[in-house]
C-alpha positions in Angstrom: -170.4 -26.4 -66.3 -169.0 -26.7 -63.0 -168.4 -30.7 -61.6 -166.0 -32.9 -61.2 -163.9 -33.8 -64.2 -163.1 -37.5 -63.3 -167.0 -38.2 -63.2 -167.7 -36.5 -66.5 -164.7 -38.2 -68.4 -165.8 -41.6 -67.0 -169.7 -41.4 -67.8 -169.7 -39.4 -71.1 -170.2 -40.8 -74.4 -168.8 -37.4 -76.1 -165.6 -38.0 -78.5 -162.8 -34.6 -78.1 -160.1 -33.7 -80.6 -158.3 -32.5 -77.6 -158.7 -33.2 -74.0 -156.4 -30.9 -71.3 -156.2 -31.9 -67.8 -155.0 -29.4 -65.4 -156.6 -29.9 -61.9 -155.0 -29.3 -58.5 -156.3 -28.8 -54.9 -154.7 -26.5 -52.5 -151.7 -28.5 -51.7 -150.8 -29.2 -55.7 -152.2 -32.7 -55.8 -154.5 -33.8 -59.0 -156.2 -36.7 -57.0 -158.3 -39.1 -59.5 -156.9 -36.9 -62.3 -153.5 -38.6 -62.0 -154.5 -42.3 -62.4 -154.6 -44.7 -64.8 -158.2 -45.2 -65.1 -158.7 -41.7 -65.6 -156.3 -42.0 -68.6 -157.8 -44.9 -70.0 -160.8 -43.3 -70.1 -159.4 -40.1 -71.5 -158.1 -42.2 -74.5 -161.6 -43.8 -75.1 -163.2 -40.4 -75.2 -160.3 -38.8 -77.7 -161.3 -38.9 -81.3 -159.0 -41.3 -83.9 -156.5 -38.3 -84.1 -157.2 -36.8 -80.6 -154.2 -35.4 -78.4 -154.5 -35.7 -74.6 -152.6 -32.9 -72.7 -151.9 -33.2 -69.1 -150.1 -30.9 -66.6 -148.1 -32.7 -64.6 -147.1 -29.9 -62.1 -144.0 -30.2 -60.0 -142.3 -33.3 -61.4 -138.5 -33.3 -60.4 -136.2 -33.9 -63.1 -136.0 -37.6 -64.0 -139.1 -38.5 -62.0 -142.2 -39.9 -64.2 -144.7 -39.5 -61.5 -147.9 -39.8 -63.3 -146.8 -39.9 -66.5 -146.2 -43.4 -66.5 -149.9 -43.9 -66.5 -149.9 -41.7 -69.7 -147.2 -43.9 -71.6 -148.9 -47.0 -70.4 -152.4 -45.5 -71.8 -151.2 -44.5 -75.1 -148.8 -47.3 -75.7 -145.3 -45.4 -75.5 -146.9 -42.5 -77.9 -146.8 -39.9 -75.3 -144.0 -37.1 -74.4 -143.2 -35.3 -71.6 -142.0 -31.5 -72.3 -139.0 -30.0 -70.2 -140.4 -28.5 -66.8 -141.4 -24.9 -67.6 -140.1 -21.7 -65.5 -143.3 -22.0 -63.4 -142.6 -25.4 -62.6 -145.1 -26.9 -64.9 -144.2 -30.1 -66.6 -146.4 -30.9 -69.8 -147.5 -34.4 -71.1 -148.8 -35.2 -74.7 -150.1 -37.9 -75.9 -151.7 -38.9 -79.2 -154.0 -41.5 -80.9 -153.9 -42.3 -84.5 -151.3 -40.9 -86.7 -147.4 -40.2 -85.6 -146.5 -36.5 -85.2 -143.4 -35.6 -86.5 -142.5 -31.9 -86.7 -139.4 -30.4 -87.6 -137.6 -27.9 -85.1 -137.9 -25.4 -87.9 -141.6 -25.5 -88.0 -142.2 -25.5 -84.2 -139.6 -22.1 -84.0 -142.3 -20.7 -87.0 -145.3 -22.0 -85.1 -143.7 -20.9 -81.6 -143.3 -17.6 -82.8 -146.7 -16.9 -84.4 -148.4 -18.1 -81.1 -146.1 -15.3 -79.2 -147.0 -12.7 -81.6 -150.7 -13.4 -81.1 -150.4 -14.3 -77.1 -147.0 -13.1 -75.5 -146.8 -16.9 -74.7 -143.1 -17.4 -74.9 -141.9 -21.0 -76.2 -138.7 -20.8 -77.1 -137.3 -21.6 -74.1 -139.1 -24.7 -73.8 -138.0 -25.5 -77.7 -134.4 -24.9 -76.6 -134.8 -27.5 -73.9 -136.8 -29.6 -76.3 -133.7 -30.4 -78.2 -131.9 -32.6 -75.4 -134.9 -34.3 -74.6 -135.4 -38.3 -75.5 -138.6 -37.5 -77.7 -136.7 -35.3 -79.8 -134.5 -37.0 -82.6 -132.7 -35.5 -85.5 -134.2 -32.4 -85.8 -137.9 -33.3 -85.1 -140.3 -33.7 -82.7 -141.5 -37.5 -82.7 -144.7 -38.7 -80.9 
C-alpha cells in the first residue's frame, strides 16, 4: 500500500504490536508525522504491550523536539536513544509492562543481530550507558 501514513493511522481500526515511524520530505521535515495528535493515534492503535519506534532525525544534543509529544502521549514511558553516526535519533515508547533490560542482555542481543544483519549497535550501547533512561546497569522504560 502506498499512501499517507498519518491518514492511515488516524483512520484504521487495526491494532499493532509495533509501529515504526520514519518519514521525511526532501528537507528532512516529518510534517504531520511529528505531532501530538499523530502520536496519540499511534498509541490508540498499539496493542496492550505495544511499542512505538520513531526516527527523530537531526535533533541536536539536549533538544527534545517532537520527543516532547512522544513523552506526553506515553506518560513519560519513552526513551530517546543517543544520536547515531548517520544523524538519526531514535525514540522508543511503550505501553503495558515496563521494559527493563540489563546491559549484558542488550550486548548479547546486539551481537546476535550484528551477526545476522551487519548492523553495528555496540557504539549506541556504549553511548546509552550515559543516558538518563539507563540506570544502574539496565535500560528501563
